[in-house]
C-alpha positions in Angstrom: 20.9 54.1 66.0 17.7 56.0 66.8 17.0 58.6 64.2 15.1 61.0 66.5 17.4 60.6 69.6 18.2 63.7 71.7 20.8 61.8 73.7 24.4 61.1 72.6 24.9 57.8 74.4 23.3 55.4 76.8 24.8 57.0 79.9 23.1 60.3 79.1 19.7 58.5 78.9 20.4 56.7 82.2 21.4 59.9 83.9 18.4 61.8 82.7 16.1 58.9 83.8 17.4 59.3 87.3 16.5 63.0 87.2 13.1 62.7 85.5 11.5 59.4 86.5 10.5 58.2 89.9 12.5 55.1 90.9 10.1 52.2 91.0 12.2 49.8 88.9 15.7 48.4 89.3 16.6 48.8 85.6 19.5 47.0 83.9 22.1 49.5 82.6 21.2 49.2 78.9 19.2 51.4 76.5 17.3 49.6 73.7 16.9 51.4 70.4 16.1 48.6 67.9 14.7 45.1 67.7 14.6 42.5 65.0 13.3 39.0 65.4 14.8 37.6 68.6 17.5 40.3 68.9 17.8 43.7 70.4 20.4 46.4 69.9 21.5 49.0 72.4 22.3 52.6 71.7 26.0 51.8 71.1 25.0 49.3 68.4 25.7 46.1 70.4 23.5 43.1 69.6 21.8 40.9 72.2 19.8 37.7 72.1 16.5 38.3 73.8 15.2 35.5 76.0 12.8 37.7 78.0 10.8 39.2 75.1 9.7 42.2 77.2 7.9 40.2 80.0 6.6 37.6 77.5 5.1 40.3 75.2 6.9 39.9 71.9 5.7 36.4 71.0 6.4 36.9 67.3 9.7 38.7 67.9 10.5 42.3 67.0 9.4 43.8 63.7 7.4 40.8 62.6 6.5 41.8 58.9 2.8 40.8 59.0 2.1 42.2 62.5 4.0 45.5 61.8 2.1 45.9 58.5 -1.2 45.5 60.1 -0.4 47.9 62.9 1.0 50.5 60.6 -2.0 50.3 58.3 -4.4 50.7 61.1 -2.4 53.5 62.7 -2.6 55.5 59.5 -6.3 54.7 59.0 -7.6 55.2 62.5 -5.6 55.0 65.7 -8.5 55.5 68.2 -12.2 56.2 68.6 -13.2 55.2 72.1 -15.6 52.4 73.0 -18.9 54.3 72.3 -18.3 53.3 68.6 -17.5 50.2 66.7 -14.2 49.4 65.0 -13.6 46.4 62.8 -10.2 45.3 64.3 -11.8 45.0 67.8 -14.8 43.0 66.6 -12.5 40.8 64.5 -10.2 40.1 67.4 -13.1 39.2 69.7 -14.4 36.8 67.0 -11.1 35.2 66.6 -10.5 34.8 70.4 -13.9 33.2 70.9 -13.5 30.9 67.9 -10.0 29.8 69.1 -11.2 29.0 72.6 -14.0 27.6 74.8 -15.6 31.1 75.0 -18.5 32.9 73.4 -18.0 36.4 74.6 -15.0 38.7 75.0 -14.4 41.9 76.9 -11.4 44.2 76.5 -9.2 46.3 78.6 -5.7 47.8 78.5 -3.5 45.6 80.8 -3.3 42.4 82.7 -4.1 44.1 86.0 -7.2 45.8 84.5 -8.5 42.6 83.1 -8.0 41.0 86.6 -10.1 43.8 88.0 -12.8 43.0 85.4 -12.7 39.3 86.4 -13.2 40.2 90.0 -16.3 42.3 89.1 -17.7 39.6 86.9 -17.3 36.9 89.5 -19.1 38.9 92.2 -21.9 40.1 89.8 -22.3 36.5 88.6 -22.5 35.2 92.2 -25.1 37.8 93.1 -27.2 36.9 90.1 -26.9 33.1 90.7 -27.6 33.3 94.5 -29.2 36.7 95.2 -30.0 35.8 98.8 -26.4 34.9 99.7 -23.4 37.2 100.2 -20.9 35.4 97.9 -18.0 37.7 97.1 -14.8 36.0 98.2 -12.2 34.8 95.7 -9.6 32.1 96.5 -6.2 32.8 95.1 -2.9 30.9 95.5 0.2 31.8 97.5 3.0 32.8 95.2 0.6 34.2 92.7 0.9 37.5 90.9 -2.1 39.2 89.3 -1.1 42.8 88.9 -0.5 46.2 90.5 -3.9 47.8 90.7 -5.5 47.5 94.1 -7.9 44.7 93.5 -5.3 42.7 91.5 -2.6 43.4 94.1 -4.9 42.2 96.8 -5.5 39.0 94.8 -1.8 38.6 94.6 -0.9 36.3 97.5 2.6 37.6 98.1 3.0 39.6 101.3 6.0 41.5 100.0 3.8 43.4 97.5 1.4 44.4 100.3 3.9 45.9 102.7 3.4 49.6 103.3 0.1 50.0 101.4 -2.2 48.1 103.8 -5.0 47.7 104.5 -5.7 45.5 101.5 -9.2 45.0 100.1 -11.6 42.5 101.7 -12.8 39.5 99.8 -9.8 37.3 99.1 -8.5 34.2 100.7 -5.0 32.8 100.1 -4.1 29.1 100.0 -1.0 27.1 99.1 -0.5 26.5 95.4 -0.9 23.0 94.0 -2.7 22.0 97.3 -6.2 20.8 96.5 -7.1 20.1 100.1 -6.2 23.6 101.1 -8.5 25.0 98.4 -11.4 22.7 99.2 -11.0 23.6 102.9 -11.0 27.3 102.1 -14.4 27.3 100.4 -17.2 28.8 102.5 -20.7 30.2 101.9 -19.0 33.4 100.9 -16.9 32.0 98.1 -17.7 32.9 94.5 -14.7 32.0 92.5 -11.2 30.4 92.4 -8.5 32.2 90.5 -5.3 30.5 89.5 -2.3 30.9 87.1 -1.7 27.6 85.3 2.0 28.5 85.5 3.1 31.0 88.1 5.5 33.5 86.5 6.5 36.0 89.3 6.1 33.1 91.7 9.1 31.4 90.2 8.0 29.6 87.1 5.9 27.1 89.0 3.5 25.0 86.8 0.3 23.7 88.3 -0.1 19.9 88.5 -2.6 18.7 85.9 -4.5 16.7 88.4 -4.7 19.7 90.7 -6.4 21.8 88.0 -8.7 19.0 87.1 -9.7 18.7 90.7 -10.3 22.5 90.9 -12.6 22.1 87.9 -14.6 19.4 89.7 -14.7 21.4 92.9 -16.0 24.5 91.1 -18.7 22.5 89.4 -19.8 20.9 92.7 -19.9 24.2 94.5 -21.2 26.4 91.7 -18.1 28.6 91.6 -16.4 30.3 88.7 -13.0 28.9 87.8 -10.8 31.7 86.5 -7.5 31.1 84.7 -5.0 34.0 84.7 -3.2 33.2 81.5 -1.7 36.7 81.1 1.8 35.5 81.0 1.5 31.8 80.3 -1.2 31.9 77.5 -1.3 32.7 73.8 1.2 30.1 72.6 3.7 30.3 75.4 3.3 26.7 76.4 3.0 25.4 72.9 -0.8 25.4 72.8 -3.0 28.4 71.8 -4.1 28.7 75.4 -2.6 27.4 78.6 -5.8 25.6 79.6 -5.4 23.4 76.5 -1.9 22.3 77.7 -3.4 21.1 81.0 -6.6 19.7 79.5 -8.8 21.7 81.9 -11.4 24.3 80.7 -12.1 27.3 82.9 -15.2 29.4 83.0 -13.1 32.6 82.5 -9.8 33.1 80.8 -7.7 36.2 81.0 -5.1 37.0 78.3 -2.9 40.1 77.7 0.8 40.4 77.4 1.6 39.3 73.8 -1.9 40.1 72.4 -1.0 43.6 71.1 2.4 43.0 69.6 4.0 45.5 72.1 0.9 47.7 72.5 -1.3 47.5 75.6 -4.4 45.4 75.3 -6.0 42.6 77.4 -9.1 40.4 77.1 -11.5 38.4 79.2 -13.0 35.4 77.5 -16.0 33.5 78.9 -19.2 31.7 78.1 -22.3 33.7 77.1 -24.2 32.6 80.2 -21.5 34.0 82.5 -20.9 37.2 80.4 -24.5 38.3 80.9 -23.9 38.9 84.6 -22.4 42.2 83.4 -24.7 44.8 81.9 -24.3 48.1 80.1 -22.4 50.4 82.4 -20.8 47.7 84.5 -17.5 47.9 82.6 -15.8 50.6 80.7 -12.4 51.4 79.2 -11.4 54.4 77.1 -8.6 52.6 75.3 -9.5 48.9 75.8 -9.5 47.0 72.5 -7.7 49.9 70.8 -7.9 49.3 67.0 -4.1 49.3 66.4 -3.5 46.8 69.2 -6.4 44.7 68.1 -5.0 44.6 64.6 -1.8 43.2 66.1 -3.8 40.6 68.0 -5.5 39.4 64.9 -2.1 38.7 63.3 -0.9 36.9 66.4 -3.9 34.5 66.4 -3.3 33.9 62.7 0.3 33.0 63.3 -0.6 30.7 66.2 -3.1 28.9 64.0 -0.7 28.2 61.1 0.2 24.5 60.6 3.3 23.6 62.5 3.8 26.8 64.5 2.8 25.5 67.9 4.4 22.2 67.1 7.7 24.1 66.7 7.1 26.0 69.9 6.7 22.7 71.8 9.8 21.2 70.1 12.0 24.2 70.8 10.7 24.3 74.4 11.6 20.7 74.9 15.0 21.3 73.4 15.7 24.3 75.6 14.5 22.4 78.7 16.9 19.5 77.8 19.8 21.9 77.3 19.1 23.6 80.6 18.9 20.2 82.2 22.4 19.5 80.9 23.7 22.7 82.4 22.1 21.9 85.7 23.8 18.5 85.7 27.1 20.2 85.0 26.7 22.7 87.8 25.0 20.9 90.7 26.5 23.3 93.2 24.8 26.2 91.6 21.6 25.0 89.9 18.9 23.7 92.1 16.2 22.9 89.6 14.9 23.4 86.0 11.1 23.7 85.6 8.3 25.2 83.5 6.6 24.3 80.3 6.9 25.2 76.6 8.9 28.3 76.2 8.2 29.4 79.8 11.1 28.0 81.7 13.0 28.7 84.9 16.3 27.7 86.4 16.3 28.0 90.2 19.9 28.8 91.4 21.1 28.2 94.9 22.5 31.7 94.9 23.6 34.6 92.6 20.4 34.9 90.5 20.6 38.7 90.0 24.3 38.5 89.3 23.7 35.8 86.7 21.3 38.1 84.9 23.9 40.9 85.0 26.7 38.8 83.6 24.4 37.3 80.9 23.5 40.8 79.8 27.2 41.8 79.6 27.7 38.7 77.3 24.7 39.6 75.1 21.9 37.5 76.6 18.7 39.1 78.0 17.1 37.1 80.8 15.3 37.9 84.0 15.4 36.9 87.7 12.3 36.5 89.8 11.4 34.9 93.2 14.8 35.4 94.6 17.2 33.3 92.4 15.0 31.9 89.7 16.3 32.7 86.2 13.2 33.3 84.0 13.5 32.5 80.3 10.6 33.7 78.1 12.1 33.9 74.5 10.0 34.9 71.5 8.1 31.9 70.2 9.9 32.2 66.8 13.3 31.0 68.1 14.9 27.8 67.0 17.8 25.5 68.1 20.6 27.9 67.0 19.3 30.6 69.4 18.9 28.0 72.2 22.5 26.8 71.7 23.7 30.4 71.7 21.8 31.2 74.9 23.0 28.1 76.7 26.6 28.7 75.7 26.4 32.1 77.4 24.7 30.7 80.4 27.5 28.1 80.7 30.1 30.8 80.6 28.2 32.7 83.3 27.8 29.7 85.5 31.5 28.9 85.2 32.4 32.5 86.2 30.0 32.4 89.2 31.5 29.1 90.4 35.1 30.5 90.1 34.1 33.6 92.0 32.5 31.4 94.7 35.8 29.4 95.1 38.0 32.5 95.5 
């Protein structure tokens, strides 16, 4: 289906990948060549329903008319200048992000990991400015968290499996159990400068924070003059049925980090904060050659426009509730396989008692794209544009997969 392909079929691509690319991913045996709405097509022309949306990136689905038009127009006009110059899309996107949130100021980078790195720098610079006579540099993060693959972000990630073989990790981080306020409060010392938390842990197994827990963290940060940082890289920008995840929980952070869906498939990330916090960083404290790229920024402007349209987020919430209910029905029908359904909005997980990776493999064979994380948790992150028909189709495939897994278990 690809007009410029040099490969005859999917297997040729897979074979060449093995020869040319270092193996750091366990890829599924499929080669995507086209996307439209909530569907993907492989090189042989088979259609799939996408309930992963490229790690929660394609919020508006594939080939969204307004987003594609904006990106193509900007690509033809000016694809890049570097950040020593102004571009209209970048400034417009910053304006929209600030207006659509608690923030005043925005800083851009390329990826979720890089914007985490910026948040670490900001927190430490802010603490140094606020208390110049104290050595406050430590950031508290939560066990089960995932903040990225760069060294600071990976150190902030409180999962030992990601640290093995690359130690020593960087100093300045303390890990405490997720959803445990007492553990956070007990972890604060005269070296603490910030608390960083995902409102919903993605790689950690689709684990939502308790609202009361986040509210208590807000109070704790106020009492101890600490920054509260929300990593909304996966759970933000409409994913929970609100523009930002903090709105779903009713808790306002000092710093918000967004990324994945912002560029419509192109890399871009943003840090949003209040003006008084932003001034802790001065000229030269942060830089990025490609951060806030005009093509990706143009895509981000369209995303924010779509999220603000009347009824859009209402539909996301309604579809999320419908999907959660359907998954709940499946769980009730397969109690020996499904342990729990959890999540929020269109960020849902099904924890299986076994066979998570095999469920993903069989679903793909039947035309449904999902993901497995944290052992046996099926992760569902469909485009925000899906409706009940797509939910019904996905759940029918999952039902067939679960039945096949249970038959295999009995044999």
